[in-house]
C-alpha positions, 0 to 999 in steps of 0.5 A: 499499500502507498505509504501516503494512503495509510490510515484512510480505512482502504484496507478495512473497506476492501477486507469488509467488501470481500467478506461481504461478497463471500457471504453473498456467495454462501461462504462460511469460512474466510482464511487470510494468510499474513506474515508476522512482520506485517505489524500495521496490518495485523491489528486490523485482521484481529479487529475483523475476527481473524485469528492466528493459526498456530501449528507449533511451539516456535510459531506460538512464541512468534505470535505471542511476541507480535501480540505483546509488541502490538498491545504494548504489554511486557508479559501478556498477549496469549494466542489460542491454543494449538488446535487442528482447526483451519485458519480463519 
């Protein structure tokens, strides 16, 4: 995304629009793939209900660091337990 256009709500509108179209097509699940270094985008994805899919302990540790960094907490920020569920 163009750095001059950040914080204008474009990404939020895009994701909400895509989710609305998916809902109209009777999709019951949405998946979003991102990297843990996308710190500007991850809060939006979390606000829209997406959750990290944690497959192993090293990945859990990375996501916990990301959540702590985003929340400004030194020791908090837990992610959901390991599971076999699909990512959202």
